[in-house]
C-alpha positions, 0 to 999 in steps of 0.5 A: 134256106133252112138251117144248114145240119150237117151230114150224120157221121153214121149214115150211108146210101141206104139210110138216106134212100130210107129218109126218103121212104119215111118222109113220104109216109109221113107227109101222106099218111100223117101230116094231113090228120094231125087235128082229127087224131089231136080231137079223136085223142088216137090214130087211126090204126091202119096207119100200123099195118100201111106202115107195116107193108112198106116195111117200117115197122120193126126195122132193127129186127133180124129178118128172121123174125119177119123185121127188116134186119137192119140196126138202131140206124134205121131206126133214128132215121125214122124217129128223126123224119116223124119229129120233122113231119111234127107229127107226136100221135104215131107211137112207132118209137115205143114199138119199134124202139123199145117193145119189140126188143124186149121181145127180142132179147128176152121172150122165148123162141116160140114166142118170138117167132109168133110175136115179131113178124106181127109187129113187123106187119102191123098186126100187133101193136106193141106197148110196155106198161110200167107207171102206175098211179101210186108209183112214178119213177119208183119201178121197184115199188110197183103193186101189179101182182102175177101170182103163178098157178100152174102153167099161167101167171095170174095178173091184178093191177092197174097202169096208167101213161101208156103209149100205144095204151088203147091201139095195143095187141100186146102189152109188156107189163111190169109186175111183182112175181115176188112182193117182198123182194123189191127190185129183185122181184119185178117180173115182165110179162108180155099180154095178149090184150084179147085176154079175159080179165084185160082192159083198157080204160080212158085215153087220157087228155094231155097237155101235148102229144093229143094225139097218141093213145096214152090210156090206163090199162086194168088187169083184173085176174088176167091169166096167161101162160107162164111161157110169157114171161120175159126171161129164163126165171123170174125176177129178172124184170127190173135188169132187163128194164135198165138194160132197155133203158138206154136205148129209150133213152137214146130215142129221145134225144134223137126226137130232141134233136131233131124237134129242135131243127124243125122248130128252128127251120120254121122259125127262120122262115117265119121271122123272115116272111113276116114284118113288123115296123115296116122290115122282117122280124129277122132283120131285128137283133134280138131276133138274129141273136135267139136265132144264132143262140139255138141253131148253136144249141142245135150243132152242139146237140147234134154232134152230141147225139151222133157220137152217141148213136155211133156208140150205141151202135158199136154196143159201147153207149153206157147207162151214164152217156144214155142219161148225159144224152136224154138229160141234155137234148130235152132240156135244150129242145125245151128252151130253144122251142120256147125261145124260137115260139116267143119269135112268133108273137101271138101267133105262136100261142095259136095251136093251129101254129105248128111251134104251138103243138111242138112246144106243147108236145115236147114239154113231156120230154123232161118228164119219161122215159126218166125225169130230168132229176134221175137223168141227174142221180144216175150221172151223179153215181158214177162221178 
């Protein structure tokens, strides 16, 4: 019997239909390719256009821009099913839930009408470039420069750890338009990757999420129209990032909780089928107690996550709440999956077993989107 998960308070019949569509797509197009994509360090480009054809891209972007006209709940359903399918290769959370919303919130109207339909169809893949080799979480001290030259900006710099970096057609780049103004000197500028001077570095070899095309990006005198600036003036980038980060952190929490639930399901199945000393592993008290604790952790995390999703759908999820959700769920999922892997014994350390891949994949959740330590700093400011 799989883990019993109560139906979330924010779901409905339409969302459950979407869940079935997403599950079918993931099982057909993503699950069979995990090992090959891990070896190649990237997914097949046509996954994006296939997803666009059946309406899984830009789910929460208004229909007037070619999107699905849904809400964050539609996105959450897709991300949950992706986590439950054991896929960490497809960077749809960044494309749908992050980059598309930077464009929706801050791009000029003409640019929105040009770019967002391409996001919905899969013609464009989106990425956001914040992190630099020497900055990490210190976004106000980034070195990438954007200098105004007439009706254009000229961008120079380097970015690293960029999800969708290999396939990206449009990158939202955090730059310094005023290098002496600290956080007030940061601006966001959209760069189409066929622009001269843009180049991709290597696709990075990671501990987990091996099939995701996480890459280095370089900008050498990249000249883009001034209309590609997000916002109506320079220097708004840091505030824009802070306003969008709560949704990014909630997305990470969604995948963490679904990943926790999936790992428990895998472990329940394994321990009931695998025997040791003449009886199923599940029948040993240590196994029962470990899984009882894991199921409780998942239930508590699910209740808090559902509360946060409800708040976000009402526009009420604040920076502190999103930080708490990200901190709690990512710390718990790492513990739960580690405990589950232990119950697999030596097989848990073999990458052919989904639990091993999940264990490696989930470790980054305590780092990206703001480290656990940064989350604690954010939360402490409100105490």
